[in-house]
N, C-alpha and C positions, 0 to 999 in steps of 0.2 A: 440344397446340400451345403453344410457349413464349409468354411475355408479349410478347417483341419481335415474333415472327411475328404474333401476334394483333393487336398494334398496327398492323402493316403491312397486315393484311387489312382492318381497320376503315378505315384511311386510303384504301386503294384502292377500297373499296366506296363510300365517300362521294364520291370523285372520279368514279367511274363513274356514280353517280346524277345527277350534274350534267350528264351528256352526254345527247344525244338517244338514244333506245333503239336506233336503227339503228347507232350508233357504239360501243356498249358492248362488243360482242364483240371488235372490233378492239383496243380499249383493253386489255381483259383479256388477250388474246393477247400484246400487246406488254409489258404490265407484269409478266406472270408467265412470261416466256420461260424455259424450262428448269426451272420449278418446278411440276410437275404437281399436287402436293397443293394449293398455293395457288390454282392455276387452277380446280380442281374446287370448292374452297370458295367462291370468288367467283362462279362460274357458278351454284351452288346458291343463294347469297344473292340474287343479282340475279333469279333465276327466281321466288323466293318473296317478293320485296320488296312487291308490291302486296297479296298475301294477308296478309302480316304486319301491314301497316298497318290493314287492315279488321278483323282479329282483335283487335288492341290497342284499337281505338276502342270495341269492344263489351265487352271482357272485362278489360282491364288493372286497372281500379279494383277490381272484385270479386275478381280473382285475388290481388292483393296483400293485400287485406283478409282473404281466407280464409287465406292463408299465415300472416299475423301472428296471426290468431285460433287457427289450429290449433297453431302453435308455443306459444302461451300456454297453451292448454287441455291440451296434451300433458304439461305439468308436474304436473297435478293427480294427487295420490296419491304424489308424490315426498316423500321424507323429507329435511328440512333440519335438521341438528342434532337436537335432541330433538322437533322439530315435523314434522307431516305436512300437506302442502298439501291442502285439502279443497274449496276453491271459488275460482274466479276472481272477484275483486271489480271489477277494471277493468284496462285496459291502455292504454299510450301507444305511440308509434312504436318505442321501443327497450326497453321493459320492461313488467312487469305486476305487479299487486298481488293477493295471494292471502289468503284466510282460511285460517289454519292452526291446528291443535290439537296440544297436547302429546301425545306418543306414547311416552313412556318410563315410564309407570305411576307416576311420582313424584307428580304432582298434576295437577288439571285446569286448563287455561289455553288461552284463545283469543287469538291475535295476528294482526296483519297483516304479511305478509312481502312486501317489494318486491324484485324481482330484476332485475338487468340481463340483457339478452339476449346471445347469442353474438356478435351483430353488433358490439358495442362492448366486448367483453371484452379490450381491449388493456391492456398494463401501465400505460399512462398513465391510462386510465379507472379501473382498479382502484385505483391509487394515489390518485387524486382522491376516489374514493368513501370510501376509508379516512380520508383527511384530513377529509372532510365529516362522517364518523361521529364523529370526535373533537369537532368543533364541536357537533354535535347532542347528544352525550352531556352537554355542559355546560349545556344549556338545560332547566331544570326550572321549569316554570310550569304552573298548573292549566288554562290554556287553550291549551297546546301539547301535541300528541300526543307521548308519551314514546318515546324510542329505547331499546329493551330490549337489543338485541344486534345483531351483524352479523358478516360474514365472507365466506368464499368456499366454494362447494360443492366436492365432490371433482373435478368437471370444470371448475372455474375460474370459475363464475358468481358474481359478487359479489351479496350480498344484505344487506338491513337488516330487522331484526325490530322492529316497531313495536307500540305499544299499539293494540288494535283498537277502533274506535268504531262501534258498531252504530246508526247514526243517519243522517238525511238531511242534505243540504247546507243551509246557512243560509237560502237563498232558499226551498227546498222546505219547510223546517221552518216558516218564517213563514207560508207559504200554507196548509199543513196545519192549523196551529193558529189561523189567522185572527188573527194578532197585530196589535195596534194599532201606530201609528207610534211611540209612546213605547216600547212593548215592543221594537220592532225596533231603535230607537236604543240601548236597553239592551244588546242583544246586541252591537252594533257597539262599544260602549264596552269590553266585555270583550275583544274582538278587539284594540282599540287598546292595552289594557294589555299583552296578550301580545306584540304587535309592539314596543311601547316597551321591554319587557324584552329582546327579541331585539336591538334596535338598541343598547341599552346594552352588550350582549355582542358588539357589532361584527358582527352577522349581519343581512344584508339578505335578505329573502325573495325578491323579484323575480318572484314568480309568484302574487300574491294573486288569487284568483278564487273563486266560490261552491263549486266542487267541491273546493277545498283548505281549506274551512271547514265542518266537520261539527258537528252538534249532538247531544250524547249524550242518554241517557235522562233525565238530570236537568235538561236544558235548558241545559247549558253548552256554548258553542261551543269547538271544538278546531281549531287550525291544523295542517295537514299540510305535509309536504314542504319543510322549510327548506333551501333550497339544493340539494335533490336533483334537482329537475326538470331543471336544466341538465345533469346527468349522464345522467339517464334518457332524455332525448329530444334528442340533439345535432343532429339533422337534421330536415328537414320531416317531420312525422308524417302518417300516413294517417288520423288521427282528425280530427273537426271542429275540436277545440281544438288547433291545430297550433303546436308550438313550432318556431322556425326557427333555422337556423344558416347564414346567408348572409353571413358576414363581420361580423355584429354579434351582441350578446348574445341569449340565448334568452328567449322570452316567449310568453305566450298572447295572440294578436293582439287579441281582444275586450276585454282588460283592460290592455293595454300602455300605458305612459306615452309622451309625446312623445319624451323622451330615449332610451327604448329603441327607438322606431321610427327615430330618427335614427342609432342606433348610438353615442350619446354616453355619457359617464360616468354611471352610476347612483348613487343615494344613498338615504338614508332617505326623501327626498321622493318617490322612485319608489314605495315602498310606500304612502305617503300617497295618491298619485294612484290606484293600483290599488284600494285600499280605498274610495276615493271612488266609483270605478266600481261596485264591489259594492254600496255604500250606495245609489247612484242606482237600481240595479235592485231593491234590496230594498224601497225605499219607493214606487217607481212601478210596479213590475211589468214594466218595459221597460228594455232596454239604453240607455246614454247615446248611443251611436252606432248607426245602422242597419247591418245586415250588408250588405256589398257583395260582388260576385262577384270583383272584382279585388283581389289583395293590395296592389298598388301604390296603388290608390284608397283602400283602408282605411288604409294608412300615411299618405296625404295627409290624410285626414279626422282622424286622431289628432293630427297635427301642426298643422293649420290651422283646424279647424272646432270652435267651441264648442258643447257640448250645450245643448238648450233648458232653461229653468228647470224643475226637477222639478214645480213646481206647475202647469205648463202642459201636462204630458204625460199624454195618455190619460184616458179616463173613470174608470180605476181609481184614479187618484191622488187622495188626500185633500187637495184643493186648500187648504182652509182651514188645515190644520195645517202644510202644507209652505210656503205662501206667506210671504215675508218672511225671517225669520232662518234657518230651516232651508234654504231655497233658497240663501241666502248661504253657509252653512257648507259645503254640498255643492259649490257652484261654486268656493269658495276651495280646497277639496281638489283640484279638477279644473283648476286653472290650468295653462295650457300651460308657463309658466315655473316651474321648481322653486322659485325664490327667493320667489315670491308665494304659494306654498302654506303650509300650517301648518308651522312650524319643526320640529315633532316630533309623534309620535303622542299624547304627553301633552297638548300644546296642543289638538289636535283633540278629545280626550276631554274636556278642560276646557270647551271651547266647547259640546259636547253637554250637559255637566252644567249649564252656565248656562242653556241652552235648556230643559232639563227643569225647572229651578227657576224659570223665568219671569224670569231676569235678562238684562240686555243682553249680547249676544254680541260677540266680537271681529271676526267676519267682517262685512265691509261690501261693498255692491255696487260693481262697478268704476266709476270716474269716467268722465265723457265724455272727458276728456283722455287717460286711459289707453286707452280703446277706440279713439280716433282714432290714437294712436301705434301701437297694435297692428295696426290695419287697414293703416296706411301701411307698416309693417315687413313685413307678410305679403303686401302687394300693391304692391310698389314700382313695377313696370313699368306696371300699369294706372293707378295714381294719377298718375304722371308723364305718362302718355299723355293722361289726362283733363285735366290742367292745361294741357298743350300743345295739346289739342284735335286731335291728329293721331295716326296710327298705332294707333288702337284695334283695327281689324281685323287689322293686322299683329301686334300684341301677342297677340291671341287665337290667331292661326295659329302664332306662335312657341311659345306655351304648349302648344298641342296637339302640335306637332312635338316639343317637348322631352319631353312625356309619352310619346309613341310611341317616341322614341329610348330613354328610360329603360326602357320595357317590353321593347324589343328587347334591350337590354344585359342586363337581368335574366334574360330567358329564355336568352340565349346563355351567361350565367354558370352557370345550372342545367345546361345541356347540357355545358359544359366540365367542371364538377365531377362530373357523372354519368359522363362518359367516363373521367376520371381514376380515379374510384372503381372503375369496371368493370375497368380495367387493373390496379388494385391488388387485385383480387379482393374488394373490399368490396361485395358484391352487394346487400345491403339498402340501403346508403347510395346506391348507384348507382340502384336502383329508385326511391328517394325523390326524388332530384334529377331524374331523367328523367321521372318521373310529373308532377312540378311543371311541367317544360317542356311536356309533352304537354297538360296542362290549360290552359297558356297559349297553346294553339293552334299549337305547333310539332309538326305532324303529319308531318314529313319522314320519308322511308323510313329515313334514317340513325338518327334518334331511335327510330323503331319497332324497327329491328333491334337497337340496343343495349338497349332496354328489354326486348325479348323474351329476349335473352341473360341479362340480369340476373334476370328473373323465373324463367326456367328453372333458373338456378343455385341459386335458393332452394328448389327441389324437391330430393328426395334425389339426392345426387351419384352418378353412375353411371360408374365406370371401365370403359371399353370394352376388356375383356380377350378373349383368344382362348378364349372359354368355350363355354357351352352353346348348342346349336343349336335347342333346343325347350323345352318345359315343364320347369321345375325341380321335381322331386318331393320333394326333401329338402334340408335345411340343418341342420347340427349342429356345435356347438363341441366341440373337444377338451377333456378335463378341465383342461388347463393354460391354455386360452383362446388358445393361440398358433396353432391351426389351425382351419379350418372344412372339413367334408366336405359336398359337394353331390352330387346324383344327378339324371340325366336319361335321355335316350333309350337310349343304349348304353354309357354310362360313368359312373363317379363321378369326382370331382375333389377334390384336397386343395389348400387355399389358405392363404396366410399371412394370418391374421386381422387383423394390424395394418396391412398395406399393400395387401391384395387381390391379391398376386402369386400366380399359379398355380404350385404346386409339383409335383404329379404328376397324371397321368391314369390312371385305373384301369379298364381296358376289360372289357366283357361282350359277349355276342352278341345281347342283346335289351335291352329297357328295364330300367334299374336303378331300383328303387323306393325303396331306402333305403341309407344309409351310416352305420353306428353305430360309435362309438369304444369300445374297451375301457376299463375303469376306470383303468388306468395310462396310457392314451393312446398306447401303443406299437403298437396294432393297430387296424384298422378293418375291420368286416365289411360287405360289400355284398350285398344280396339282389336277385335279378334274375328277370325273366320267362323267362330262358333255362334255368331249372331249377337254378341253382346259387347257393350262398352262398360267397363268396370272402373270405378273410382276407388282409389286406395289412399290410406293415410300413410304419408312417407315417414312419419316418426315411429309407427308401430308395425307397418306392413299389413294392417287389417283392412278388409274391404269395407267401403262406406256405402256404396250403392251399385246396383247393376242395372243398366239401361238397355232397351231394345226398341225396335221400330216394327211397323207392320210388314209382314212378309208378302212379297209379290213374286209369283212364279217360282216358288220354292224357297230354299233357305237363304237367310241374309248372311253376307260376308262383309264385315266392316274393314275398310282398308286403313283409315286413319281417323283419329279423334283429336279435337282441339278445344281449348278453353276460350271463351269469349268474354264479353263484358258481364260483370256480376257473376251469377251462377250459371251462365249459359255454357253448354257443351254441344258441339256439333261434330257429326261423324259422317264421312262419305262412304258409300258402299263400293264394293270392289269394281263395279262396272262404271261408276261415276254418274249414273243417271239419276240417282236420288241421294240426298243428304238429309239426315235427321237432326233436329235441334231439340234439346231438352233443357229444362230447369234442373240442374244437378241436385239442388237441395231437396226438391219435392219428388224428383224422378219423373215428372210429367213431361210428355213430349209436347213441345210448343208448336212445331211446324215440320213439314217435310218439303224440301226444296226440289223442284223438278228441273233436272239439268239434262234433258233428253238428248242434246247434241253431243254430250260427252260419251266416250267409249273407254272401256277398261281392257285389261285389269290394272294397267299402270296409271293410277289416278292420284291426285293429291288435293288437300284442302288446307287453307291457311287463313288466319284471322290477322288483320292489321293490329299493330301494338296498341292503338287506342280503342280497338274493338269496333270501329266504325264499319269496316268492310270485311266481307268473307269472300274468298275466291276459291274456285274449283277448276282444276286442270286435268287433262287426260289425253287420250289418243285421238281426240276429235280435232276440229279445225281451229278452235278458239279457247281462250281462258276466260271464264265468266266471273264477273264481280258483282256481289249483292250488297246493298245497304242493310245493315242488321237491325235498323230501327223499324222499317216497315217491310223488310224482305222483298224489296224491289231490285231488279237487275239494273245496275248503273253503268256497266262498261263491259265490252267484249274486245279482248285483245287478240289480234290475228296471229297467235302463236300455235303452230301445229305440233302434234305428237309430243306433248310436254308431260313428262312423268313427275315433275317436281317444280314447286314455286316457293318463293320466300318474299315477304314484305320487307321493305326498307324500314328500319326502326325509327327513322326521323322524318322521312319524306314520303309523299304519296307515290311510291314506286314499287314495282314488283320485279324480281329477278326470275328468269325462267331458264331451264335447260331442256334440250330436246334429244331425241334418239338419233337425230341426224348430225349431232355434234355441234349444235349452235347454242351458245349461251348469250343471253341478252338482258337488258334492263329496260323496263317500260314505265311510262307515265300513266298512272291510273286515271287521272282526271281527264287528260287529253286523249287517252286511248292510243298512244303512238309509241313506237320504239325509240328510245333515247340513244342507245349504243349497243353494239355487239362486242362481247368480251373477246379479246384477242387470243389467238393460238389455242382455242379449245380443241376442236378437231376430233374428239373421241366421243363415243356414245356415253351419255351421262344419265345417271339414275336419280341424283338428288342434288339440291342446291341449298345453301344456307347463307344468310347475312350475319355478319358479326354484330353483337349488340351495340357497338359504337358506330355502326353504319359505314365503317371505313373499308371493310373487306368482304369479299364474296368467295365462298369455297364450293367446289363441286366434287361429287363422288363419281369416278369414271370406271368403265369396265376394264381398262388396262391396268387397274390396280394402283392408280395415282390419284391423290387428292390435289387438285389444282386450286391455287389461291390467286385472286385478282385484286387490284386496287379498284375499289368501287367508284372512285371519282373519275378515273381515266380509262378504266377497262383494260389496263395493261397487266400482264402476268407479274405476279409477285413471288410465287414459290410453287414448287412441285414436291410433294411429300410421298415417298414410296414406302408405305408402312404395311402393305398387305401382299399376300401371294394370291392374286386372283381378283375377281370383280368386287368393287366396293359399292355397297348399296345405300349407305347413309353417312352423312357428315354433319357436324354441328360444332359451333363455337361455345366456349365457356363464357360466363358473364363478363370477364375482363377482356375478352376478344384476343387473348394471347395464346389460348390453348384450343386444340381441335380434337374432337372425338370422331372416330370413324369406325364403321362396321362393315363386314363383308362376308362373302361365301366361304372364306377360309376359317370361319368360326371365331374370329378374333375381333375384339374391340380394342382399338389402339388410341391412347391419349398422348398427344405430342404438342410441343410448342409450335406456334404457327410458322415459325421460321427455323425450327431446330429439331433435335433428335427426339424420338418418342420417350415418354416418361414411364408409362406402364401399359400393359395390355392384358385383357382378360380373354382367354381362349379356351376352347373345349379341351377337356383332358383326354389323354390317350386311353382308349378302351382296353380293359383287361378282362380276360375270361375267368 
């Protein structure tokens, strides 16, 4: 459906929801006269509107959180330049930070890599990040985390390589080490020096908070994310520390200055205020302002309410040390008016120094006259009403009405921005805005509908092609990566791997269990339970030859066919006991391999990349390996109940997966297990090596494609692209894309560490 038609559907759906239920059918008939497709769409939406709302109320928050978490964790194991991502350190609404290790054998190094997500990978965002990188590269200070490198990945994700600090936040460090107030002030003075240096270089942080100040093993505080946060989280995040983009600069609400809350111009005084908020929490153990449920109420508190004196807060506060000068220093940093704060970080640090030395400080308590002027300015209407002794109740009502109106307008703004983002296919942005509206009690069916569409779009994209009618048993890339072959009940299909377009249908008379490309990609061999192996021309879709073997005890069912050296084709029968070998050019059967120890129906056959070996696996006690020159058995690997095997492209190794949840790598020459892949644990039906030999992927019955580092056996990624059991998985020739197929009737193509690119799935049946 085009954007214009989708916009029209949304508009009509919202109009219909405003009508009494009895009048909706007539409205739809009138509005969609002559447009049967739109009529069906509206009827379906209206029929499901109540259920949609109930579902969202219970599940939307967890769903969006899970999607964001899965997307971030899916990158683990990915190689970025000379580094490999090994662990997720944290994530925000639009990006994530990973621990990475150098992986080029040059030297050992651990770094932190921060990556932007696909959702904001626009040319503008990338350009802004590159500009920011140039600024950060100029900041060299012992208390600022160093920028080491940056760039864009091969699929366009911007990233920054930062110095890795293996330490807690400044507040956590102070608690863990039970630091005195003087020691805590000492830490803050170092932060002041770093921020003063940044300000002198015309850089304002704008997001000072405890999680952006880490303390290293030597006890030195390090400031993170200079100017990066505004790029990494441009809209409302799903994390508790939400940075916002609602027409004003981005910030973390709990540490934001009044000018940030008002959307006014920020300055170095903004960082002074935010550091004052951190200091308040550091010395009292409590935030300066209590957390509120309403974002609007929080903004009002930031702009209008002074925090209590630190010495008066909580039993944990060391009252004697805080009372007096230190109270005044902190409250001066937290003045609502930027001009009344410290003029610079240097001045703030100097006042701390005077306090530490027992000298008089520059900070003084606010005078009575100042407090009166401030009160009158902040409460003009109540003050005038009190002076006039009339209209007090009216003023209160007006204030409440104004607040309610502001709430309504803010919520409506979220809905409008969410709707526009949805129409622009910015689904993560739409989900963020609409979730914000939902949490502000806009539970209208229209918002529920749009939010459901946004969340669904964040799942693997599924193009509805005229495709498979049942379980998809196979999915494989051509050697060029331009085609994908799939197999299901009575046919195989060839697809355009870039667009998902169906190219050819390759028919059989019974279930097609596999479809395998030749080494040059010009042919594809399909194995079927109709007792034939058919070879097809991939350029025309025409059948080249049909092969079969001698029947024993009834009909032949071929489970899988593979190409070998030259014109050789081999196919294993469903029970694994026999494998037939042909010359594909002449159609003559060369031999039949007797593999009596094997048991089916879950069997597999594979040929090594050089054509030297042929291996057969099944539900028996061993995986058997034959030399294809004389068809003699050369190895028996003690791997039980193995439904799938894959040869290493470069080394004499075989990867196996088992029904008991064990995945392993074997040495063919020595006949021994080299390693067990970590954290498999699920029943697996298929395994594949990447063409570069660096990765192994498995198809699991829990609907997850698991990816491992083939050299270490450690987990690299988990891709949740299916609803149900996955039967097949395969890498593309570049080792960066993975195709998978399963019982949900879908074939999904996705990046090895990223979101799906396209899927081919069976259409909805219509009578």
